[in-house]
KOLLOVEX-933166 format. One record per residue: residue number from 0; residue in three letters; chain; x, y, z of N, C-alpha, C in turn. Coordinates in pm, whole numbers. Layout:
+--------+------+-------+--------+--------+--------+--------+--------+--------+--------+--------+--------+
| kolmar | doba | zavex |   n.px |   n.py |   n.pz |  ca.px |  ca.py |  ca.pz |   c.px |   c.py |   c.pz |
+--------+------+-------+--------+--------+--------+--------+--------+--------+--------+--------+--------+
|    NUM |  ALA |     A |      X |      Y |      Z |      X |      Y |      Z |      X |      Y |      Z |
...
+--------+------+-------+--------+--------+--------+--------+--------+--------+--------+--------+--------+
END
This chain:
+--------+------+-------+--------+--------+--------+--------+--------+--------+--------+--------+--------+
| kolmar | doba | zavex |   n.px |   n.py |   n.pz |  ca.px |  ca.py |  ca.pz |   c.px |   c.py |   c.pz |
+--------+------+-------+--------+--------+--------+--------+--------+--------+--------+--------+--------+
|      0 |  MET |     A |  -4649 |   1216 |   4938 |  -4632 |   1135 |   4829 |  -4777 |   1091 |   4798 |
|      1 |  SER |     A |  -4778 |   1076 |   4665 |  -4931 |   1024 |   4612 |  -4929 |    862 |   4616 |
|      2 |  PRO |     A |  -5026 |    804 |   4620 |  -5044 |    651 |   4624 |  -4976 |    607 |   4509 |
|      3 |  ARG |     A |  -4995 |    663 |   4407 |  -4919 |    627 |   4262 |  -4768 |    587 |   4287 |
|      4 |  ASN |     A |  -4712 |    686 |   4324 |  -4551 |    682 |   4375 |  -4539 |    582 |   4476 |
|      5 |  TRP |     A |  -4609 |    558 |   4570 |  -4578 |    452 |   4664 |  -4586 |    334 |   4583 |
|      6 |  ARG |     A |  -4672 |    306 |   4501 |  -4699 |    179 |   4452 |  -4561 |    138 |   4351 |
|      7 |  ARG |     A |  -4510 |    254 |   4283 |  -4394 |    250 |   4203 |  -4286 |    221 |   4288 |
|      8 |  ALA |     A |  -4266 |    294 |   4391 |  -4141 |    252 |   4486 |  -4153 |    129 |   4546 |
|      9 |  THR |     A |  -4266 |     69 |   4575 |  -4275 |    -46 |   4645 |  -4239 |   -166 |   4527 |
|     10 |  ALA |     A |  -4283 |   -147 |   4420 |  -4252 |   -243 |   4295 |  -4105 |   -237 |   4276 |
|     11 |  ILE |     A |  -4045 |   -125 |   4262 |  -3903 |   -127 |   4245 |  -3834 |   -194 |   4354 |
|     12 |  ALA |     A |  -3868 |   -163 |   4470 |  -3789 |   -229 |   4597 |  -3808 |   -389 |   4597 |
|     13 |  VAL |     A |  -3927 |   -424 |   4552 |  -3946 |   -573 |   4563 |  -3853 |   -649 |   4441 |
|     14 |  ALA |     A |  -3848 |   -572 |   4330 |  -3781 |   -623 |   4210 |  -3645 |   -625 |   4244 |
|     15 |  GLY |     A |  -3592 |   -525 |   4321 |  -3455 |   -514 |   4351 |  -3408 |   -622 |   4464 |
|     16 |  ALA |     A |  -3507 |   -645 |   4561 |  -3472 |   -746 |   4670 |  -3447 |   -888 |   4590 |
|     17 |  ALA |     A |  -3552 |   -896 |   4496 |  -3568 |  -1043 |   4422 |  -3428 |  -1069 |   4360 |
|     18 |  LEU |     A |  -3388 |   -953 |   4279 |  -3270 |   -961 |   4225 |  -3142 |  -1006 |   4307 |
|     19 |  THR |     A |  -3130 |   -929 |   4415 |  -3033 |   -932 |   4500 |  -3022 |  -1066 |   4571 |
|     20 |  GLY |     A |  -3143 |  -1127 |   4604 |  -3171 |  -1248 |   4662 |  -3122 |  -1366 |   4561 |
|     21 |  GLY |     A |  -3163 |  -1345 |   4430 |  -3121 |  -1445 |   4343 |  -2975 |  -1443 |   4322 |
|     22 |  LEU |     A |  -2908 |  -1349 |   4311 |  -2782 |  -1338 |   4292 |  -2693 |  -1411 |   4412 |
|     23 |  ALA |     A |  -2736 |  -1378 |   4538 |  -2681 |  -1435 |   4653 |  -2714 |  -1591 |   4671 |
|     24 |  ALA |     A |  -2813 |  -1631 |   4606 |  -2865 |  -1773 |   4619 |  -2768 |  -1852 |   4497 |
|     25 |  GLY |     A |  -2710 |  -1793 |   4410 |  -2639 |  -1858 |   4301 |  -2723 |  -1877 |   4190 |
|     26 |  LEU |     A |  -2827 |  -1807 |   4155 |  -2930 |  -1812 |   4050 |  -2886 |  -1738 |   3916 |
|     27 |  SER |     A |  -2760 |  -1697 |   3927 |  -2720 |  -1611 |   3826 |  -2670 |  -1691 |   3708 |
|     28 |  ALA |     A |  -2629 |  -1636 |   3596 |  -2595 |  -1695 |   3487 |  -2446 |  -1797 |   3502 |
|     29 |  PRO |     A |  -2455 |  -1891 |   3459 |  -2337 |  -2003 |   3480 |  -2217 |  -1936 |   3452 |
|     30 |  SER |     A |  -2107 |  -1962 |   3536 |  -1980 |  -1922 |   3502 |  -1901 |  -2019 |   3436 |
|     31 |  ALA |     A |  -1803 |  -1996 |   3354 |  -1716 |  -2094 |   3273 |  -1603 |  -2133 |   3399 |
|     32 |  LEU |     A |  -1613 |  -2267 |   3411 |  -1515 |  -2326 |   3498 |  -1377 |  -2362 |   3426 |
|     33 |  ALA |     A |  -1387 |  -2367 |   3279 |  -1254 |  -2436 |   3216 |  -1146 |  -2336 |   3211 |
|     34 |  ASP |     A |  -1053 |  -2387 |   3223 |   -913 |  -2333 |   3213 |   -890 |  -2264 |   3059 |
|     35 |  PRO |     A |   -838 |  -2151 |   3045 |   -836 |  -2080 |   2914 |   -722 |  -2181 |   2837 |
|     36 |  VAL |     A |   -747 |  -2183 |   2701 |   -653 |  -2246 |   2621 |   -507 |  -2188 |   2617 |
|     37 |  ALA |     A |   -419 |  -2262 |   2644 |   -274 |  -2210 |   2619 |   -228 |  -2161 |   2484 |
|     38 |  ALA |     A |   -162 |  -2043 |   2492 |   -115 |  -1998 |   2349 |    -15 |  -2084 |   2290 |
|     39 |  PRO |     A |    -43 |  -2107 |   2158 |     34 |  -2187 |   2082 |    180 |  -2147 |   2086 |
|     40 |  SER |     A |    280 |  -2268 |   2092 |    426 |  -2224 |   2128 |    455 |  -2166 |   1987 |
|     41 |  THR |     A |    560 |  -2085 |   1983 |    605 |  -2035 |   1862 |    764 |  -2077 |   1846 |
|     42 |  ASP |     A |    780 |  -2175 |   1912 |    926 |  -2240 |   1898 |    927 |  -2313 |   1764 |
|     43 |  ASP |     A |    815 |  -2387 |   1728 |    835 |  -2444 |   1596 |    812 |  -2373 |   1483 |
|     44 |  GLN |     A |    774 |  -2245 |   1494 |    768 |  -2142 |   1383 |    899 |  -2085 |   1349 |
|     45 |  LYS |     A |    922 |  -2071 |   1225 |   1053 |  -1987 |   1167 |   1032 |  -1872 |   1169 |
|     46 |  PRO |     A |   1134 |  -1789 |   1207 |   1130 |  -1645 |   1179 |   1120 |  -1607 |   1059 |
|     47 |  PRO |     A |   1060 |  -1485 |    999 |   1037 |  -1449 |    870 |   1189 |  -1422 |    828 |
|     48 |  ILE |     A |   1214 |  -1467 |    699 |   1324 |  -1458 |    604 |   1308 |  -1345 |    516 |
|     49 |  SER |     A |   1388 |  -1241 |    513 |   1395 |  -1156 |    409 |   1412 |  -1210 |    273 |
|     50 |  PRO |     A |   1359 |  -1143 |    158 |   1375 |  -1185 |     35 |   1520 |  -1199 |      0 |
|     51 |  ASP |     A |   1585 |  -1099 |     28 |   1749 |  -1098 |      4 |   1813 |  -1222 |     61 |
|     52 |  GLN |     A |   1770 |  -1261 |    194 |   1823 |  -1376 |    248 |   1811 |  -1504 |    164 |
|     53 |  ILE |     A |   1669 |  -1518 |    115 |   1640 |  -1615 |     61 |   1717 |  -1656 |    -83 |
|     54 |  LEU |     A |   1719 |  -1510 |   -163 |   1787 |  -1528 |   -273 |   1944 |  -1539 |   -259 |
|     55 |  MET |     A |   2000 |  -1488 |   -161 |   2141 |  -1544 |   -146 |   2167 |  -1678 |   -111 |
|     56 |  MET |     A |   2072 |  -1728 |    -30 |   2076 |  -1876 |     -7 |   2076 |  -1954 |   -123 |
|     57 |  ILE |     A |   1994 |  -1935 |   -210 |   1973 |  -2009 |   -321 |   2089 |  -1970 |   -421 |
|     58 |  ASN |     A |   2130 |  -1865 |   -424 |   2256 |  -1829 |   -516 |   2377 |  -1909 |   -480 |
|     59 |  GLN |     A |   2383 |  -1911 |   -343 |   2511 |  -1949 |   -299 |   2509 |  -2123 |   -324 |
|     60 |  GLN |     A |   2391 |  -2188 |   -301 |   2395 |  -2337 |   -319 |   2388 |  -2380 |   -477 |
|     61 |  TYR |     A |   2343 |  -2280 |   -567 |   2324 |  -2315 |   -698 |   2393 |  -2250 |   -809 |
|     62 |  ALA |     A |   2502 |  -2148 |   -765 |   2579 |  -2087 |   -843 |   2687 |  -2152 |   -895 |
|     63 |  SER |     A |   2685 |  -2206 |  -1019 |   2795 |  -2283 |  -1062 |   2807 |  -2247 |  -1215 |
|     64 |  GLY |     A |   2765 |  -2112 |  -1265 |   2815 |  -2058 |  -1379 |   2706 |  -2079 |  -1470 |
|     65 |  SER |     A |   2739 |  -2074 |  -1603 |   2636 |  -2077 |  -1713 |   2589 |  -2192 |  -1739 |
|     66 |  GLY |     A |   2669 |  -2288 |  -1714 |   2624 |  -2449 |  -1747 |   2576 |  -2526 |  -1626 |
|     67 |  GLY |     A |   2513 |  -2438 |  -1515 |   2477 |  -2514 |  -1413 |   2345 |  -2568 |  -1415 |
|     68 |  GLY |     A |   2277 |  -2538 |  -1526 |   2138 |  -2589 |  -1533 |   2042 |  -2489 |  -1516 |
|     69 |  GLN |     A |   1917 |  -2519 |  -1515 |   1790 |  -2431 |  -1528 |   1793 |  -2345 |  -1391 |
|     70 |  VAL |     A |   1812 |  -2409 |  -1280 |   1799 |  -2334 |  -1157 |   1905 |  -2234 |  -1143 |
|     71 |  SER |     A |   2038 |  -2266 |  -1190 |   2161 |  -2200 |  -1182 |   2124 |  -2047 |  -1285 |
|     72 |  ASN |     A |   2089 |  -2093 |  -1396 |   2035 |  -1971 |  -1493 |   1939 |  -1883 |  -1450 |
|     73 |  LEU |     A |   1826 |  -1944 |  -1388 |   1738 |  -1854 |  -1335 |   1755 |  -1773 |  -1209 |
|     74 |  ILE |     A |   1848 |  -1813 |  -1117 |   1891 |  -1748 |  -1006 |   1992 |  -1647 |  -1045 |
|     75 |  ASP |     A |   2068 |  -1669 |  -1150 |   2152 |  -1568 |  -1180 |   2078 |  -1455 |  -1250 |
|     76 |  GLN |     A |   1953 |  -1480 |  -1335 |   1900 |  -1369 |  -1380 |   1807 |  -1307 |  -1273 |
|     77 |  VAL |     A |   1777 |  -1360 |  -1174 |   1710 |  -1300 |  -1073 |   1785 |  -1229 |   -997 |
|     78 |  MET |     A |   1922 |  -1250 |   -955 |   1997 |  -1184 |   -880 |   2064 |  -1055 |   -959 |
|     79 |  THR |     A |   2065 |  -1084 |  -1076 |   2103 |   -975 |  -1196 |   1998 |   -847 |  -1159 |
|     80 |  LEU |     A |   1873 |   -883 |  -1173 |   1766 |   -766 |  -1165 |   1748 |   -734 |  -1021 |
|     81 |  ARG |     A |   1790 |   -820 |   -910 |   1780 |   -770 |   -785 |   1885 |   -666 |   -768 |
|     82 |  MET |     A |   1994 |   -698 |   -821 |   2111 |   -584 |   -806 |   2075 |   -456 |   -872 |
|     83 |  GLN |     A |   1985 |   -467 |   -958 |   1931 |   -351 |  -1033 |   1824 |   -277 |   -953 |
|     84 |  GLY |     A |   1796 |   -342 |   -843 |   1692 |   -251 |   -751 |   1548 |   -332 |   -753 |
|     85 |  PHE |     A |   1514 |   -431 |   -834 |   1391 |   -490 |   -858 |   1378 |   -609 |   -752 |
|     86 |  ARG |     A |   1306 |   -583 |   -636 |   1291 |   -698 |   -544 |   1178 |   -774 |   -582 |
|     87 |  PRO |     A |   1198 |   -907 |   -525 |   1073 |   -990 |   -554 |    957 |   -962 |   -455 |
|     88 |  SER |     A |    858 |   -983 |   -477 |    729 |   -954 |   -406 |    726 |  -1050 |   -290 |
|     89 |  ARG |     A |    634 |  -1019 |   -189 |    622 |  -1102 |    -67 |    573 |  -1244 |   -117 |
|     90 |  ALA |     A |    469 |  -1251 |   -232 |    422 |  -1383 |   -264 |    535 |  -1464 |   -316 |
|     91 |  ASN |     A |    629 |  -1395 |   -403 |    750 |  -1462 |   -463 |    849 |  -1508 |   -345 |
|     92 |  THR |     A |    857 |  -1449 |   -233 |    942 |  -1489 |   -126 |    869 |  -1605 |    -53 |
|     93 |  THR |     A |    754 |  -1597 |    -54 |    679 |  -1715 |     19 |    702 |  -1824 |    -59 |
|     94 |  ALA |     A |    682 |  -1830 |   -185 |    688 |  -1945 |   -273 |    831 |  -1983 |   -285 |
|     95 |  LEU |     A |    939 |  -1910 |   -279 |   1067 |  -1962 |   -279 |   1113 |  -2024 |   -165 |
|     96 |  ALA |     A |   1053 |  -1976 |    -51 |   1068 |  -2046 |     88 |   1003 |  -2186 |     95 |
|     97 |  ALA |     A |    903 |  -2170 |     44 |    817 |  -2310 |     26 |    875 |  -2421 |    -66 |
|     98 |  ALA |     A |    932 |  -2372 |   -176 |    982 |  -2448 |   -281 |   1138 |  -2504 |   -218 |
|     99 |  LEU |     A |   1196 |  -2431 |   -124 |   1330 |  -2475 |    -73 |   1288 |  -2581 |     40 |
|    100 |  ASP |     A |   1171 |  -2586 |     84 |   1163 |  -2711 |    184 |   1104 |  -2825 |    110 |
|    101 |  LYS |     A |   1083 |  -2814 |    -36 |   1047 |  -2940 |    -96 |   1147 |  -3005 |   -170 |
|    102 |  ARG |     A |   1284 |  -2966 |   -155 |   1407 |  -3028 |   -196 |   1401 |  -3159 |   -151 |
|    103 |  PRO |     A |   1471 |  -3247 |   -228 |   1554 |  -3235 |   -359 |   1462 |  -3219 |   -479 |
|    104 |  ASN |     A |   1335 |  -3192 |   -471 |   1257 |  -3185 |   -609 |   1275 |  -3042 |   -634 |
|    105 |  GLN |     A |   1325 |  -3020 |   -757 |   1371 |  -2891 |   -798 |   1245 |  -2830 |   -870 |
|    106 |  GLY |     A |   1157 |  -2903 |   -910 |   1033 |  -2842 |   -988 |    986 |  -2751 |   -937 |
|    107 |  PRO |     A |    929 |  -2743 |   -798 |    864 |  -2608 |   -749 |    976 |  -2500 |   -734 |
|    108 |  LEU |     A |   1115 |  -2536 |   -720 |   1193 |  -2395 |   -708 |   1213 |  -2348 |   -849 |
|    109 |  VAL |     A |   1202 |  -2427 |   -951 |   1225 |  -2372 |  -1085 |   1093 |  -2283 |  -1113 |
|    110 |  GLU |     A |    978 |  -2322 |  -1075 |    853 |  -2248 |  -1106 |    846 |  -2124 |  -1022 |
|    111 |  ALA |     A |    895 |  -2122 |   -892 |    890 |  -2013 |   -791 |   1004 |  -1917 |   -849 |
|    112 |  LEU |     A |   1115 |  -1976 |   -897 |   1213 |  -1871 |   -974 |   1152 |  -1798 |  -1101 |
|    113 |  GLN |     A |   1097 |  -1892 |  -1164 |   1032 |  -1824 |  -1291 |    933 |  -1709 |  -1266 |
|    114 |  ALA |     A |    834 |  -1756 |  -1160 |    757 |  -1643 |  -1128 |    798 |  -1534 |  -1058 |
|    115 |  THR |     A |    931 |  -1537 |   -984 |   1000 |  -1421 |   -952 |   1052 |  -1338 |  -1062 |
|    116 |  LEU |     A |   1130 |  -1395 |  -1160 |   1171 |  -1362 |  -1267 |   1078 |  -1267 |  -1346 |
|    117 |  ALA |     A |    963 |  -1330 |  -1365 |    846 |  -1256 |  -1425 |    797 |  -1140 |  -1365 |
|    118 |  THR |     A |    788 |  -1146 |  -1227 |    743 |  -1018 |  -1161 |    860 |   -918 |  -1160 |
|    119 |  GLN |     A |    983 |   -954 |  -1159 |   1101 |   -850 |  -1144 |   1073 |   -784 |  -1293 |
|    120 |  ARG |     A |   1085 |   -863 |  -1414 |   1076 |   -806 |  -1562 |    951 |   -725 |  -1544 |
|    121 |  LYS |     A |    845 |   -754 |  -1507 |    714 |   -671 |  -1507 |    742 |   -517 |  -1447 |
|    122 |  MET |     A |    803 |   -537 |  -1306 |    860 |   -406 |  -1230 |    945 |   -325 |  -1317 |
|    123 |  LYS |     A |   1046 |   -396 |  -1396 |   1133 |   -319 |  -1472 |   1074 |   -251 |  -1594 |
|    124 |  MET |     A |    973 |   -315 |  -1660 |    908 |   -255 |  -1756 |    830 |   -138 |  -1716 |
|    125 |  GLN |     A |    781 |   -155 |  -1608 |    683 |    -55 |  -1556 |    782 |     76 |  -1523 |
|    126 |  ALA |     A |    881 |     46 |  -1461 |    990 |    164 |  -1437 |   1027 |    233 |  -1548 |
|    127 |  SER |     A |   1051 |    153 |  -1664 |   1107 |    224 |  -1786 |    985 |    297 |  -1851 |
|    128 |  ASN |     A |    865 |    264 |  -1842 |    762 |    333 |  -1902 |    733 |    455 |  -1820 |
|    129 |  GLN |     A |    766 |    491 |  -1705 |    725 |    617 |  -1636 |    816 |    714 |  -1696 |
|    130 |  VAL |     A |    729 |    848 |  -1704 |    793 |    953 |  -1755 |    879 |   1029 |  -1642 |
|    131 |  GLN |     A |   1013 |   1065 |  -1683 |   1078 |   1111 |  -1582 |   1053 |   1248 |  -1577 |
|    132 |  GLN |     A |   1013 |   1303 |  -1461 |    989 |   1446 |  -1444 |   1119 |   1523 |  -1375 |
|    133 |  PRO |     A |   1150 |   1620 |  -1383 |   1256 |   1695 |  -1332 |   1210 |   1707 |  -1184 |
|    134 |  ALA |     A |   1327 |   1694 |  -1098 |   1301 |   1679 |   -950 |   1269 |   1821 |   -911 |
|    135 |  VAL |     A |   1316 |   1941 |   -961 |   1302 |   2070 |   -922 |   1269 |   2158 |  -1034 |
|    136 |  ALA |     A |   1173 |   2220 |  -1021 |   1136 |   2328 |  -1140 |   1242 |   2424 |  -1182 |
|    137 |  PRO |     A |   1255 |   2472 |  -1290 |   1367 |   2555 |  -1326 |   1334 |   2695 |  -1246 |
|    138 |  PRO |     A |   1440 |   2768 |  -1188 |   1416 |   2887 |  -1099 |   1384 |   2990 |  -1213 |
|    139 |  ALA |     A |   1314 |   3070 |  -1142 |   1297 |   3227 |  -1225 |   1407 |   3291 |  -1199 |
|    140 |  THR |     A |   1462 |   3368 |  -1314 |   1585 |   3458 |  -1306 |   1516 |   3584 |  -1239 |
|    141 |  PRO |     A |   1579 |   3639 |  -1124 |   1549 |   3779 |  -1096 |   1576 |   3888 |  -1159 |
|    142 |  GLY |     A |   1514 |   3991 |  -1184 |   1546 |   4096 |  -1272 |   1503 |   4093 |  -1404 |
|    143 |  ILE |     A |   1463 |   3981 |  -1467 |   1411 |   3946 |  -1610 |   1279 |   3951 |  -1609 |
|    144 |  VAL |     A |   1222 |   4043 |  -1681 |   1071 |   4032 |  -1677 |   1034 |   3915 |  -1766 |
|    145 |  GLN |     A |    949 |   3842 |  -1729 |    895 |   3724 |  -1795 |    770 |   3772 |  -1887 |
|    146 |  ALA |     A |    776 |   3738 |  -2009 |    644 |   3767 |  -2083 |    550 |   3693 |  -2039 |
|    147 |  PRO |     A |    421 |   3749 |  -2033 |    290 |   3662 |  -1973 |    256 |   3580 |  -2109 |
|    148 |  MET |     A |    219 |   3448 |  -2092 |    165 |   3355 |  -2192 |     46 |   3401 |  -2230 |
|    149 |  GLY |     A |      4 |   3358 |  -2362 |   -126 |   3395 |  -2427 |   -108 |   3506 |  -2518 |
|    150 |  PRO |     A |   -204 |   3560 |  -2573 |   -188 |   3673 |  -2678 |   -134 |   3804 |  -2606 |
|    151 |  GLY |     A |    -58 |   3871 |  -2697 |     12 |   3989 |  -2649 |    -77 |   4088 |  -2592 |
|    152 |  TRP |     A |    -78 |   4190 |  -2511 |   -172 |   4272 |  -2459 |   -122 |   4419 |  -2507 |
|    153 |  GLY |     A |    -24 |   4439 |  -2600 |      7 |   4534 |  -2675 |    -71 |   4600 |  -2774 |
|    154 |  PRO |     A |    -11 |   4713 |  -2810 |   -118 |   4784 |  -2933 |   -101 |   4667 |  -3044 |
|    155 |  GLY |     A |   -200 |   4689 |  -3135 |   -187 |   4604 |  -3248 |   -266 |   4462 |  -3223 |
|    156 |  ASN |     A |   -297 |   4449 |  -3111 |   -377 |   4322 |  -3072 |   -521 |   4330 |  -3128 |
|    157 |  PRO |     A |   -575 |   4253 |  -3231 |   -700 |   4264 |  -3269 |   -806 |   4232 |  -3164 |
|    158 |  MET |     A |   -777 |   4181 |  -3059 |   -873 |   4136 |  -2941 |   -898 |   4257 |  -2866 |
|    159 |  ILE |     A |   -806 |   4340 |  -2842 |   -817 |   4443 |  -2772 |   -853 |   4589 |  -2858 |
|    160 |  LYS |     A |   -964 |   4642 |  -2822 |   -993 |   4777 |  -2908 |   -964 |   4907 |  -2836 |
|    161 |  ASP |     A |   -914 |   4983 |  -2907 |   -876 |   5104 |  -2869 |   -997 |   5184 |  -2840 |
|    162 |  PRO |     A |  -1016 |   5250 |  -2729 |  -1134 |   5323 |  -2704 |  -1160 |   5443 |  -2794 |
|    163 |  ASP |     A |  -1045 |   5494 |  -2843 |  -1062 |   5610 |  -2968 |  -1102 |   5552 |  -3080 |
|    164 |  ASP |     A |  -1085 |   5427 |  -3096 |  -1130 |   5382 |  -3235 |  -1288 |   5369 |  -3252 |
|    165 |  ASN |     A |  -1323 |   5434 |  -3365 |  -1478 |   5459 |  -3389 |  -1512 |   5363 |  -3480 |
|    166 |  ILE |     A |  -1523 |   5238 |  -3453 |  -1563 |   5143 |  -3552 |  -1722 |   5153 |  -3547 |
|    167 |  PHE |     A |  -1783 |   5164 |  -3419 |  -1924 |   5180 |  -3394 |  -1940 |   5333 |  -3333 |
|    168 |  PRO |     A |  -1958 |   5436 |  -3453 |  -1983 |   5579 |  -3395 |  -2122 |   5591 |  -3327 |
|    169 |  MET |     A |  -2121 |   5655 |  -3243 |  -2238 |   5680 |  -3161 |  -2287 |   5809 |  -3218 |
|    170 |  PRO |     A |  -2430 |   5810 |  -3199 |  -2500 |   5919 |  -3267 |  -2458 |   6070 |  -3174 |
|    171 |  GLY |     A |  -2446 |   6166 |  -3240 |  -2403 |   6292 |  -3183 |  -2257 |   6313 |  -3146 |
|    172 |  ARG |     A |  -2170 |   6214 |  -3183 |  -2045 |   6206 |  -3149 |  -1956 |   6211 |  -3272 |
|    173 |  THR |     A |  -1857 |   6293 |  -3281 |  -1782 |   6311 |  -3406 |  -1655 |   6282 |  -3373 |
|    174 |  GLY |     A |  -1591 |   6230 |  -3467 |  -1450 |   6199 |  -3433 |  -1366 |   6137 |  -3505 |
+--------+------+-------+--------+--------+--------+--------+--------+--------+--------+--------+--------+
END
């Protein structure tokens, strides 16, 4: 080995010994001695309620016919649109659940029902504006020759020139 390699090997050995000695002496990075934070308990959190459950709960509490007031009329309209297949959005469901917690004040419930009704009506309008396309293309009938689309390719088509047609006679050719 050359003297240069010996010096390099000695430097690496000294650095390794210093690192090992420092770790053994406890001169490393400080370690955390605190206990980890306990996970928050989920006992006080309510399980998520589906939009249909919230609507049914409001409907049962406020369904008193056409003369039942603003909440009764709104929940009747919302339930009618829900039965037609227009579900409230997640934001509407969250607003309805929050409004139920603020009772006996019916103001937030009225606002949440109006927003839900507006969302459902918007979805209904979008659904009615969509073009209905057939689910399956009409089948081709076997054995019947289908005419190609576009100009006819038979005789008499002005786009097709008959090679025997001498519109531009060539010199030396008679015909």
